MIZA-767216 format. One record per residue (C-alpha): residue in three letters; x, y, z; residue number from 1. Coordinates in steps of 0.05 Angstrom, whole numbers, padded with zeros to 5 digits. Example, Ala and Ser with C-alpha at 12.3 -4.5 7.8 and 13.67 -1.06 7.14 Angstrom:
BEGIN
@type: ALA, xx: 00246, yy: -00090, zz: 00156, seq: 1 $
@type: SER, xx: 00273, yy: -00021, zz: 00143, seq: 2 $
//
This chain:
BEGIN
@type: UNK, xx: 00002, yy: 00003, zz: -00003, seq: 1 $
@type: UNK, xx: 00029, yy: 00060, zz: -00025, seq: 2 $
@type: UNK, xx: 00029, yy: 00124, zz: 00019, seq: 3 $
@type: UNK, xx: 00023, yy: 00150, zz: 00092, seq: 4 $
@type: UNK, xx: -00022, yy: 00123, zz: 00138, seq: 5 $
@type: UNK, xx: -00034, yy: 00136, zz: 00211, seq: 6 $
@type: UNK, xx: -00070, yy: 00087, zz: 00259, seq: 7 $
@type: UNK, xx: -00091, yy: 00102, zz: 00326, seq: 8 $
@type: UNK, xx: -00110, yy: 00041, zz: 00364, seq: 9 $
@type: UNK, xx: -00097, yy: 00004, zz: 00425, seq: 10 $
@type: UNK, xx: -00052, yy: -00058, zz: 00446, seq: 11 $
@type: UNK, xx: -00101, yy: -00092, zz: 00494, seq: 12 $
@type: UNK, xx: -00118, yy: -00035, zz: 00544, seq: 13 $
@type: UNK, xx: -00050, yy: 00002, zz: 00522, seq: 14 $
@type: UNK, xx: -00059, yy: 00065, zz: 00472, seq: 15 $
@type: UNK, xx: -00015, yy: 00070, zz: 00414, seq: 16 $
@type: UNK, xx: -00003, yy: 00099, zz: 00349, seq: 17 $
@type: UNK, xx: 00028, yy: 00068, zz: 00285, seq: 18 $
@type: UNK, xx: 00057, yy: 00109, zz: 00228, seq: 19 $
@type: UNK, xx: 00058, yy: 00065, zz: 00163, seq: 20 $
@type: UNK, xx: 00095, yy: 00088, zz: 00098, seq: 21 $
@type: UNK, xx: 00083, yy: 00047, zz: 00034, seq: 22 $
@type: UNK, xx: 00061, yy: -00009, zz: 00073, seq: 23 $
@type: UNK, xx: 00117, yy: -00013, zz: 00123, seq: 24 $
@type: UNK, xx: 00119, yy: 00009, zz: 00195, seq: 25 $
@type: UNK, xx: 00166, yy: 00075, zz: 00201, seq: 26 $
@type: UNK, xx: 00144, yy: 00094, zz: 00269, seq: 27 $
@type: UNK, xx: 00109, yy: 00065, zz: 00329, seq: 28 $
@type: UNK, xx: 00090, yy: 00102, zz: 00397, seq: 29 $
@type: UNK, xx: 00064, yy: 00060, zz: 00457, seq: 30 $
@type: UNK, xx: 00043, yy: 00088, zz: 00530, seq: 31 $
@type: UNK, xx: 00069, yy: 00049, zz: 00586, seq: 32 $
@type: UNK, xx: 00068, yy: 00062, zz: 00657, seq: 33 $
@type: UNK, xx: 00128, yy: 00104, zz: 00676, seq: 34 $
@type: UNK, xx: 00108, yy: 00176, zz: 00676, seq: 35 $
@type: UNK, xx: 00102, yy: 00209, zz: 00598, seq: 36 $
@type: UNK, xx: 00159, yy: 00258, zz: 00573, seq: 37 $
@type: UNK, xx: 00135, yy: 00324, zz: 00587, seq: 38 $
@type: UNK, xx: 00101, yy: 00316, zz: 00645, seq: 39 $
@type: UNK, xx: 00111, yy: 00367, zz: 00693, seq: 40 $
@type: UNK, xx: 00119, yy: 00360, zz: 00768, seq: 41 $
@type: UNK, xx: 00131, yy: 00412, zz: 00828, seq: 42 $
@type: UNK, xx: 00180, yy: 00367, zz: 00861, seq: 43 $
@type: UNK, xx: 00210, yy: 00373, zz: 00925, seq: 44 $
@type: UNK, xx: 00291, yy: 00375, zz: 00928, seq: 45 $
@type: UNK, xx: 00313, yy: 00314, zz: 00976, seq: 46 $
@type: UNK, xx: 00393, yy: 00300, zz: 00969, seq: 47 $
@type: UNK, xx: 00451, yy: 00324, zz: 00933, seq: 48 $
@type: UNK, xx: 00490, yy: 00277, zz: 00896, seq: 49 $
@type: UNK, xx: 00559, yy: 00289, zz: 00910, seq: 50 $
@type: UNK, xx: 00613, yy: 00288, zz: 00849, seq: 51 $
@type: UNK, xx: 00551, yy: 00283, zz: 00798, seq: 52 $
@type: UNK, xx: 00526, yy: 00364, zz: 00800, seq: 53 $
@type: UNK, xx: 00458, yy: 00334, zz: 00814, seq: 54 $
@type: UNK, xx: 00407, yy: 00321, zz: 00863, seq: 55 $
@type: UNK, xx: 00350, yy: 00270, zz: 00878, seq: 56 $
@type: UNK, xx: 00280, yy: 00305, zz: 00883, seq: 57 $
@type: UNK, xx: 00216, yy: 00279, zz: 00911, seq: 58 $
@type: UNK, xx: 00154, yy: 00274, zz: 00858, seq: 59 $
@type: UNK, xx: 00086, yy: 00243, zz: 00862, seq: 60 $
@type: UNK, xx: 00115, yy: 00189, zz: 00817, seq: 61 $
@type: UNK, xx: 00173, yy: 00172, zz: 00857, seq: 62 $
@type: UNK, xx: 00249, yy: 00197, zz: 00855, seq: 63 $
@type: UNK, xx: 00273, yy: 00235, zz: 00803, seq: 64 $
@type: UNK, xx: 00342, yy: 00262, zz: 00786, seq: 65 $
@type: UNK, xx: 00366, yy: 00335, zz: 00763, seq: 66 $
@type: UNK, xx: 00430, yy: 00352, zz: 00740, seq: 67 $
@type: UNK, xx: 00459, yy: 00428, zz: 00748, seq: 68 $
@type: UNK, xx: 00429, yy: 00445, zz: 00813, seq: 69 $
@type: UNK, xx: 00466, yy: 00504, zz: 00826, seq: 70 $
@type: UNK, xx: 00424, yy: 00542, zz: 00882, seq: 71 $
@type: UNK, xx: 00381, yy: 00488, zz: 00900, seq: 72 $
@type: UNK, xx: 00379, yy: 00466, zz: 00969, seq: 73 $
@type: UNK, xx: 00343, yy: 00406, zz: 01005, seq: 74 $
@type: UNK, xx: 00270, yy: 00419, zz: 01023, seq: 75 $
@type: UNK, xx: 00260, yy: 00469, zz: 00965, seq: 76 $
@type: UNK, xx: 00202, yy: 00467, zz: 00917, seq: 77 $
@type: UNK, xx: 00221, yy: 00466, zz: 00846, seq: 78 $
@type: UNK, xx: 00185, yy: 00456, zz: 00770, seq: 79 $
@type: UNK, xx: 00216, yy: 00409, zz: 00729, seq: 80 $
@type: UNK, xx: 00196, yy: 00364, zz: 00675, seq: 81 $
@type: UNK, xx: 00204, yy: 00295, zz: 00655, seq: 82 $
@type: UNK, xx: 00257, yy: 00293, zz: 00601, seq: 83 $
@type: UNK, xx: 00263, yy: 00218, zz: 00584, seq: 84 $
@type: UNK, xx: 00247, yy: 00149, zz: 00607, seq: 85 $
@type: UNK, xx: 00287, yy: 00114, zz: 00662, seq: 86 $
@type: UNK, xx: 00319, yy: 00052, zz: 00665, seq: 87 $
@type: UNK, xx: 00288, yy: 00004, zz: 00706, seq: 88 $
@type: UNK, xx: 00301, yy: 00016, zz: 00784, seq: 89 $
@type: UNK, xx: 00332, yy: 00087, zz: 00766, seq: 90 $
@type: UNK, xx: 00299, yy: 00159, zz: 00782, seq: 91 $
@type: UNK, xx: 00257, yy: 00192, zz: 00729, seq: 92 $
@type: UNK, xx: 00305, yy: 00237, zz: 00687, seq: 93 $
@type: UNK, xx: 00273, yy: 00309, zz: 00689, seq: 94 $
@type: UNK, xx: 00299, yy: 00380, zz: 00668, seq: 95 $
@type: UNK, xx: 00282, yy: 00448, zz: 00699, seq: 96 $
@type: UNK, xx: 00284, yy: 00482, zz: 00628, seq: 97 $
@type: UNK, xx: 00209, yy: 00470, zz: 00612, seq: 98 $
@type: UNK, xx: 00180, yy: 00467, zz: 00545, seq: 99 $
@type: UNK, xx: 00113, yy: 00465, zz: 00525, seq: 100 $
@type: UNK, xx: 00101, yy: 00435, zz: 00454, seq: 101 $
@type: UNK, xx: 00042, yy: 00429, zz: 00409, seq: 102 $
@type: UNK, xx: 00037, yy: 00417, zz: 00334, seq: 103 $
@type: UNK, xx: 00051, yy: 00483, zz: 00307, seq: 104 $
@type: UNK, xx: 00081, yy: 00519, zz: 00369, seq: 105 $
@type: UNK, xx: 00138, yy: 00507, zz: 00427, seq: 106 $
@type: UNK, xx: 00133, yy: 00558, zz: 00486, seq: 107 $
@type: UNK, xx: 00201, yy: 00565, zz: 00518, seq: 108 $
@type: UNK, xx: 00189, yy: 00605, zz: 00586, seq: 109 $
@type: UNK, xx: 00268, yy: 00608, zz: 00601, seq: 110 $
@type: UNK, xx: 00291, yy: 00628, zz: 00536, seq: 111 $
@type: UNK, xx: 00252, yy: 00688, zz: 00510, seq: 112 $
@type: UNK, xx: 00247, yy: 00711, zz: 00440, seq: 113 $
@type: UNK, xx: 00208, yy: 00695, zz: 00375, seq: 114 $
@type: UNK, xx: 00241, yy: 00641, zz: 00328, seq: 115 $
@type: UNK, xx: 00219, yy: 00601, zz: 00263, seq: 116 $
@type: UNK, xx: 00236, yy: 00538, zz: 00244, seq: 117 $
@type: UNK, xx: 00298, yy: 00547, zz: 00197, seq: 118 $
@type: UNK, xx: 00270, yy: 00492, zz: 00148, seq: 119 $
@type: UNK, xx: 00211, yy: 00552, zz: 00126, seq: 120 $
@type: UNK, xx: 00254, yy: 00585, zz: 00072, seq: 121 $
@type: UNK, xx: 00204, yy: 00629, zz: 00038, seq: 122 $
@type: UNK, xx: 00204, yy: 00697, zz: 00069, seq: 123 $
@type: UNK, xx: 00134, yy: 00713, zz: 00049, seq: 124 $
@type: UNK, xx: 00115, yy: 00654, zz: 00098, seq: 125 $
@type: UNK, xx: 00161, yy: 00678, zz: 00143, seq: 126 $
@type: UNK, xx: 00129, yy: 00747, zz: 00154, seq: 127 $
@type: UNK, xx: 00061, yy: 00710, zz: 00148, seq: 128 $
@type: UNK, xx: 00075, yy: 00671, zz: 00212, seq: 129 $
@type: UNK, xx: 00112, yy: 00726, zz: 00245, seq: 130 $
@type: UNK, xx: 00048, yy: 00769, zz: 00237, seq: 131 $
@type: UNK, xx: 00009, yy: 00715, zz: 00274, seq: 132 $
@type: UNK, xx: 00052, yy: 00701, zz: 00333, seq: 133 $
@type: UNK, xx: 00058, yy: 00778, zz: 00351, seq: 134 $
@type: UNK, xx: -00015, yy: 00780, zz: 00342, seq: 135 $
@type: UNK, xx: -00026, yy: 00707, zz: 00380, seq: 136 $
@type: UNK, xx: 00026, yy: 00720, zz: 00434, seq: 137 $
@type: UNK, xx: 00009, yy: 00789, zz: 00454, seq: 138 $
@type: UNK, xx: 00070, yy: 00811, zz: 00485, seq: 139 $
@type: UNK, xx: 00076, yy: 00755, zz: 00523, seq: 140 $
@type: UNK, xx: 00148, yy: 00750, zz: 00559, seq: 141 $
@type: UNK, xx: 00162, yy: 00683, zz: 00541, seq: 142 $
@type: UNK, xx: 00197, yy: 00645, zz: 00488, seq: 143 $
@type: UNK, xx: 00164, yy: 00627, zz: 00426, seq: 144 $
@type: UNK, xx: 00182, yy: 00577, zz: 00368, seq: 145 $
@type: UNK, xx: 00135, yy: 00569, zz: 00312, seq: 146 $
@type: UNK, xx: 00151, yy: 00492, zz: 00283, seq: 147 $
@type: UNK, xx: 00154, yy: 00473, zz: 00214, seq: 148 $
@type: UNK, xx: 00090, yy: 00444, zz: 00207, seq: 149 $
@type: UNK, xx: 00067, yy: 00518, zz: 00207, seq: 150 $
@type: UNK, xx: 00083, yy: 00523, zz: 00129, seq: 151 $
@type: UNK, xx: 00026, yy: 00534, zz: 00097, seq: 152 $
@type: UNK, xx: -00019, yy: 00514, zz: 00157, seq: 153 $
@type: UNK, xx: -00086, yy: 00559, zz: 00167, seq: 154 $
@type: UNK, xx: -00077, yy: 00618, zz: 00214, seq: 155 $
@type: UNK, xx: -00130, yy: 00612, zz: 00265, seq: 156 $
@type: UNK, xx: -00105, yy: 00540, zz: 00279, seq: 157 $
@type: UNK, xx: -00035, yy: 00567, zz: 00286, seq: 158 $
@type: UNK, xx: -00061, yy: 00622, zz: 00330, seq: 159 $
@type: UNK, xx: -00105, yy: 00580, zz: 00376, seq: 160 $
@type: UNK, xx: -00047, yy: 00526, zz: 00390, seq: 161 $
@type: UNK, xx: -00006, yy: 00593, zz: 00409, seq: 162 $
@type: UNK, xx: -00051, yy: 00616, zz: 00457, seq: 163 $
@type: UNK, xx: -00066, yy: 00544, zz: 00485, seq: 164 $
@type: UNK, xx: 00009, yy: 00532, zz: 00493, seq: 165 $
@type: UNK, xx: 00017, yy: 00608, zz: 00527, seq: 166 $
@type: UNK, xx: -00040, yy: 00592, zz: 00571, seq: 167 $
@type: UNK, xx: -00006, yy: 00522, zz: 00600, seq: 168 $
@type: UNK, xx: 00058, yy: 00559, zz: 00607, seq: 169 $
@type: UNK, xx: 00026, yy: 00612, zz: 00645, seq: 170 $
@type: UNK, xx: -00009, yy: 00571, zz: 00690, seq: 171 $
@type: UNK, xx: 00047, yy: 00527, zz: 00715, seq: 172 $
@type: UNK, xx: 00098, yy: 00585, zz: 00718, seq: 173 $
@type: UNK, xx: 00054, yy: 00619, zz: 00764, seq: 174 $
@type: UNK, xx: 00038, yy: 00561, zz: 00812, seq: 175 $
@type: UNK, xx: 00054, yy: 00574, zz: 00881, seq: 176 $
@type: UNK, xx: 00042, yy: 00507, zz: 00915, seq: 177 $
@type: UNK, xx: 00086, yy: 00477, zz: 00964, seq: 178 $
@type: UNK, xx: 00073, yy: 00401, zz: 00960, seq: 179 $
@type: UNK, xx: 00091, yy: 00357, zz: 00906, seq: 180 $
@type: UNK, xx: 00048, yy: 00355, zz: 00852, seq: 181 $
@type: UNK, xx: 00033, yy: 00336, zz: 00777, seq: 182 $
@type: UNK, xx: 00026, yy: 00402, zz: 00745, seq: 183 $
@type: UNK, xx: 00016, yy: 00378, zz: 00674, seq: 184 $
@type: UNK, xx: 00014, yy: 00309, zz: 00649, seq: 185 $
@type: UNK, xx: 00057, yy: 00291, zz: 00588, seq: 186 $
@type: UNK, xx: 00019, yy: 00276, zz: 00519, seq: 187 $
@type: UNK, xx: 00001, yy: 00204, zz: 00502, seq: 188 $
@type: UNK, xx: 00010, yy: 00167, zz: 00434, seq: 189 $
@type: UNK, xx: -00050, yy: 00194, zz: 00395, seq: 190 $
@type: UNK, xx: -00041, yy: 00262, zz: 00417, seq: 191 $
@type: UNK, xx: 00034, yy: 00253, zz: 00406, seq: 192 $
@type: UNK, xx: 00020, yy: 00231, zz: 00336, seq: 193 $
@type: UNK, xx: -00023, yy: 00290, zz: 00323, seq: 194 $
@type: UNK, xx: 00026, yy: 00334, zz: 00340, seq: 195 $
@type: UNK, xx: 00094, yy: 00301, zz: 00317, seq: 196 $
@type: UNK, xx: 00072, yy: 00266, zz: 00251, seq: 197 $
@type: UNK, xx: 00043, yy: 00324, zz: 00212, seq: 198 $
@type: UNK, xx: 00066, yy: 00310, zz: 00136, seq: 199 $
@type: UNK, xx: 00001, yy: 00293, zz: 00097, seq: 200 $
@type: UNK, xx: -00035, yy: 00225, zz: 00114, seq: 201 $
@type: UNK, xx: -00093, yy: 00186, zz: 00118, seq: 202 $
@type: UNK, xx: -00119, yy: 00175, zz: 00190, seq: 203 $
@type: UNK, xx: -00155, yy: 00109, zz: 00218, seq: 204 $
@type: UNK, xx: -00183, yy: 00120, zz: 00285, seq: 205 $
@type: UNK, xx: -00230, yy: 00054, zz: 00279, seq: 206 $
@type: UNK, xx: -00218, yy: 00000, zz: 00335, seq: 207 $
@type: UNK, xx: -00180, yy: -00062, zz: 00297, seq: 208 $
@type: UNK, xx: -00142, yy: -00012, zz: 00254, seq: 209 $
@type: UNK, xx: -00073, yy: -00049, zz: 00281, seq: 210 $
@type: UNK, xx: -00098, yy: -00113, zz: 00247, seq: 211 $
@type: UNK, xx: -00130, yy: -00089, zz: 00187, seq: 212 $
@type: UNK, xx: -00069, yy: -00044, zz: 00165, seq: 213 $
@type: UNK, xx: -00008, yy: -00105, zz: 00184, seq: 214 $
@type: UNK, xx: 00019, yy: -00069, zz: 00249, seq: 215 $
@type: UNK, xx: 00006, yy: -00131, zz: 00295, seq: 216 $
@type: UNK, xx: 00049, yy: -00170, zz: 00239, seq: 217 $
@type: UNK, xx: 00100, yy: -00117, zz: 00236, seq: 218 $
@type: UNK, xx: 00108, yy: -00112, zz: 00311, seq: 219 $
@type: UNK, xx: 00114, yy: -00188, zz: 00309, seq: 220 $
@type: UNK, xx: 00180, yy: -00178, zz: 00268, seq: 221 $
@type: UNK, xx: 00206, yy: -00126, zz: 00320, seq: 222 $
@type: UNK, xx: 00204, yy: -00188, zz: 00370, seq: 223 $
@type: UNK, xx: 00269, yy: -00212, zz: 00328, seq: 224 $
@type: UNK, xx: 00332, yy: -00182, zz: 00340, seq: 225 $
@type: UNK, xx: 00352, yy: -00188, zz: 00262, seq: 226 $
@type: UNK, xx: 00335, yy: -00136, zz: 00216, seq: 227 $
@type: UNK, xx: 00346, yy: -00155, zz: 00143, seq: 228 $
@type: UNK, xx: 00387, yy: -00102, zz: 00103, seq: 229 $
@type: UNK, xx: 00378, yy: -00141, zz: 00034, seq: 230 $
@type: UNK, xx: 00422, yy: -00186, zz: -00006, seq: 231 $
@type: UNK, xx: 00432, yy: -00234, zz: 00047, seq: 232 $
@type: UNK, xx: 00461, yy: -00178, zz: 00096, seq: 233 $
@type: UNK, xx: 00436, yy: -00162, zz: 00163, seq: 234 $
@type: UNK, xx: 00436, yy: -00132, zz: 00231, seq: 235 $
@type: UNK, xx: 00422, yy: -00152, zz: 00299, seq: 236 $
@type: UNK, xx: 00400, yy: -00095, zz: 00349, seq: 237 $
@type: UNK, xx: 00402, yy: -00136, zz: 00422, seq: 238 $
@type: UNK, xx: 00395, yy: -00091, zz: 00486, seq: 239 $
@type: UNK, xx: 00436, yy: -00111, zz: 00549, seq: 240 $
@type: UNK, xx: 00439, yy: -00083, zz: 00612, seq: 241 $
@type: UNK, xx: 00498, yy: -00034, zz: 00603, seq: 242 $
@type: UNK, xx: 00491, yy: -00021, zz: 00528, seq: 243 $
@type: UNK, xx: 00449, yy: -00037, zz: 00457, seq: 244 $
@type: UNK, xx: 00493, yy: -00078, zz: 00418, seq: 245 $
@type: UNK, xx: 00489, yy: -00075, zz: 00340, seq: 246 $
@type: UNK, xx: 00523, yy: -00128, zz: 00300, seq: 247 $
@type: UNK, xx: 00531, yy: -00122, zz: 00229, seq: 248 $
@type: UNK, xx: 00533, yy: -00185, zz: 00184, seq: 249 $
@type: UNK, xx: 00545, yy: -00188, zz: 00109, seq: 250 $
@type: UNK, xx: 00513, yy: -00252, zz: 00101, seq: 251 $
@type: UNK, xx: 00531, yy: -00295, zz: 00039, seq: 252 $
@type: UNK, xx: 00562, yy: -00241, zz: 00004, seq: 253 $
@type: UNK, xx: 00639, yy: -00260, zz: 00002, seq: 254 $
@type: UNK, xx: 00658, yy: -00202, zz: -00045, seq: 255 $
@type: UNK, xx: 00711, yy: -00150, zz: -00026, seq: 256 $
@type: UNK, xx: 00656, yy: -00095, zz: -00025, seq: 257 $
@type: UNK, xx: 00611, yy: -00139, zz: 00020, seq: 258 $
@type: UNK, xx: 00634, yy: -00101, zz: 00087, seq: 259 $
@type: UNK, xx: 00619, yy: -00030, zz: 00057, seq: 260 $
@type: UNK, xx: 00560, yy: -00043, zz: 00026, seq: 261 $
@type: UNK, xx: 00526, yy: -00078, zz: 00093, seq: 262 $
@type: UNK, xx: 00558, yy: -00022, zz: 00138, seq: 263 $
@type: UNK, xx: 00520, yy: 00033, zz: 00093, seq: 264 $
@type: UNK, xx: 00464, yy: -00007, zz: 00092, seq: 265 $
@type: UNK, xx: 00469, yy: -00010, zz: 00169, seq: 266 $
@type: UNK, xx: 00477, yy: 00065, zz: 00166, seq: 267 $
@type: UNK, xx: 00413, yy: 00074, zz: 00133, seq: 268 $
@type: UNK, xx: 00367, yy: 00024, zz: 00172, seq: 269 $
@type: UNK, xx: 00389, yy: 00034, zz: 00245, seq: 270 $
@type: UNK, xx: 00349, yy: 00095, zz: 00265, seq: 271 $
@type: UNK, xx: 00287, yy: 00064, zz: 00242, seq: 272 $
@type: UNK, xx: 00306, yy: 00000, zz: 00277, seq: 273 $
@type: UNK, xx: 00325, yy: 00035, zz: 00347, seq: 274 $
@type: UNK, xx: 00262, yy: 00081, zz: 00348, seq: 275 $
@type: UNK, xx: 00214, yy: 00017, zz: 00336, seq: 276 $
@type: UNK, xx: 00243, yy: -00010, zz: 00386, seq: 277 $
@type: UNK, xx: 00240, yy: 00050, zz: 00434, seq: 278 $
@type: UNK, xx: 00322, yy: 00031, zz: 00449, seq: 279 $
@type: UNK, xx: 00371, yy: 00087, zz: 00467, seq: 280 $
@type: UNK, xx: 00431, yy: 00097, zz: 00517, seq: 281 $
@type: UNK, xx: 00493, yy: 00078, zz: 00499, seq: 282 $
@type: UNK, xx: 00496, yy: 00040, zz: 00433, seq: 283 $
@type: UNK, xx: 00554, yy: 00002, zz: 00409, seq: 284 $
@type: UNK, xx: 00563, yy: -00017, zz: 00332, seq: 285 $
@type: UNK, xx: 00603, yy: -00077, zz: 00315, seq: 286 $
@type: UNK, xx: 00610, yy: -00066, zz: 00244, seq: 287 $
@type: UNK, xx: 00627, yy: -00113, zz: 00185, seq: 288 $
@type: UNK, xx: 00704, yy: -00111, zz: 00163, seq: 289 $
@type: UNK, xx: 00720, yy: -00049, zz: 00121, seq: 290 $
@type: UNK, xx: 00778, yy: -00011, zz: 00101, seq: 291 $
@type: UNK, xx: 00792, yy: 00049, zz: 00150, seq: 292 $
@type: UNK, xx: 00788, yy: 00096, zz: 00086, seq: 293 $
@type: UNK, xx: 00715, yy: 00082, zz: 00079, seq: 294 $
@type: UNK, xx: 00698, yy: 00115, zz: 00154, seq: 295 $
@type: UNK, xx: 00688, yy: 00178, zz: 00135, seq: 296 $
@type: UNK, xx: 00639, yy: 00161, zz: 00085, seq: 297 $
@type: UNK, xx: 00606, yy: 00116, zz: 00135, seq: 298 $
@type: UNK, xx: 00604, yy: 00167, zz: 00188, seq: 299 $
@type: UNK, xx: 00575, yy: 00216, zz: 00136, seq: 300 $
@type: UNK, xx: 00514, yy: 00166, zz: 00120, seq: 301 $
@type: UNK, xx: 00501, yy: 00148, zz: 00189, seq: 302 $
@type: UNK, xx: 00502, yy: 00222, zz: 00209, seq: 303 $
@type: UNK, xx: 00454, yy: 00232, zz: 00145, seq: 304 $
@type: UNK, xx: 00408, yy: 00182, zz: 00175, seq: 305 $
@type: UNK, xx: 00398, yy: 00203, zz: 00243, seq: 306 $
@type: UNK, xx: 00390, yy: 00282, zz: 00223, seq: 307 $
@type: UNK, xx: 00323, yy: 00257, zz: 00194, seq: 308 $
@type: UNK, xx: 00304, yy: 00222, zz: 00267, seq: 309 $
@type: UNK, xx: 00268, yy: 00262, zz: 00318, seq: 310 $
@type: UNK, xx: 00306, yy: 00232, zz: 00380, seq: 311 $
@type: UNK, xx: 00373, yy: 00263, zz: 00402, seq: 312 $
@type: UNK, xx: 00427, yy: 00219, zz: 00385, seq: 313 $
@type: UNK, xx: 00503, yy: 00236, zz: 00389, seq: 314 $
@type: UNK, xx: 00555, yy: 00205, zz: 00341, seq: 315 $
@type: UNK, xx: 00615, yy: 00186, zz: 00391, seq: 316 $
@type: UNK, xx: 00659, yy: 00165, zz: 00345, seq: 317 $
@type: UNK, xx: 00703, yy: 00098, zz: 00337, seq: 318 $
@type: UNK, xx: 00734, yy: 00063, zz: 00391, seq: 319 $
@type: UNK, xx: 00810, yy: 00022, zz: 00393, seq: 320 $
@type: UNK, xx: 00776, yy: -00040, zz: 00371, seq: 321 $
@type: UNK, xx: 00743, yy: -00010, zz: 00312, seq: 322 $
@type: UNK, xx: 00670, yy: -00010, zz: 00339, seq: 323 $
@type: UNK, xx: 00628, yy: 00054, zz: 00336, seq: 324 $
@type: UNK, xx: 00593, yy: 00081, zz: 00394, seq: 325 $
@type: UNK, xx: 00533, yy: 00128, zz: 00396, seq: 326 $
@type: UNK, xx: 00492, yy: 00154, zz: 00457, seq: 327 $
@type: UNK, xx: 00427, yy: 00160, zz: 00447, seq: 328 $
@type: UNK, xx: 00363, yy: 00193, zz: 00488, seq: 329 $
@type: UNK, xx: 00316, yy: 00146, zz: 00523, seq: 330 $
@type: UNK, xx: 00257, yy: 00190, zz: 00495, seq: 331 $
@type: UNK, xx: 00208, yy: 00122, zz: 00497, seq: 332 $
@type: UNK, xx: 00187, yy: 00062, zz: 00535, seq: 333 $
@type: UNK, xx: 00227, yy: 00004, zz: 00507, seq: 334 $
@type: UNK, xx: 00176, yy: -00037, zz: 00461, seq: 335 $
@type: UNK, xx: 00194, yy: -00110, zz: 00485, seq: 336 $
@type: UNK, xx: 00180, yy: -00081, zz: 00560, seq: 337 $
@type: UNK, xx: 00116, yy: -00053, zz: 00551, seq: 338 $
@type: UNK, xx: 00089, yy: -00117, zz: 00513, seq: 339 $
@type: UNK, xx: 00122, yy: -00161, zz: 00565, seq: 340 $
@type: UNK, xx: 00078, yy: -00123, zz: 00612, seq: 341 $
@type: UNK, xx: 00006, yy: -00142, zz: 00584, seq: 342 $
@type: UNK, xx: 00009, yy: -00094, zz: 00517, seq: 343 $
@type: UNK, xx: -00006, yy: -00156, zz: 00476, seq: 344 $
//
């Protein structure tokens, strides 16, 4: 099936959303029992961590960990936002730099100023968006970013989005409570799909959509660590407690260029493989043998592939053993853990 289809459905009782592109699962969002990314807490400082420049906080959902705590003393209240998913048994990662993000607008209370996505190049369109923003913001002393999805969008829709995010930011910023509390819950999969999958697509909301559109079959394939790359090559994506190991195999190809071809295919396939499985943290690539002169070409391909991915990923570089390392934000729940917990 050609084209883009967004399916909003559930896995059992768990809310989930799938993006199918030309009949292939391109992205998948699923809820979990963990606090959602974007949730805002009024937290209470608990105890500093010596040598790490951070502090544990008390929240209604358990312990959280905040880095860069200058001026924060135990017992103080502080507004923080969930910035990622915690590994099992670890504190919730949070930040004190709040963001209020929607389909068209991002409000940044700690970074005043008006910015428009650099991907919008047309000057007339940028001028139109500036007018909308200035009229909708009404001189609010908060930062505002207009996202790339604003290009060509209806002015009233953009203005309404800006007003909603400004109102939410203002409500949270003016909170004067003293007890720990959830002030704003992060977006669930269906709202995230509306917010972030903005390219034109057919939207399916009927129950059973995952079955009707082949999503369940795609999820079954994700239960295997093997990701075919074509021509017999493949990668194995296997999470451990310490890191995610990615092994590149050339298969039956015994040609001199087999290693380079498999590694380049890995670079193109890796963002999707990690995104669909919800994997992050330290990632180590055990690549197929290739000449050192081809390393720069591989790095360029890897950088281009992750540039189009919406999860922050840092390309760290080569190890003395010839492995390649990445650091990826834990922005999503691990799919295997959600399914094992009853999402099936």
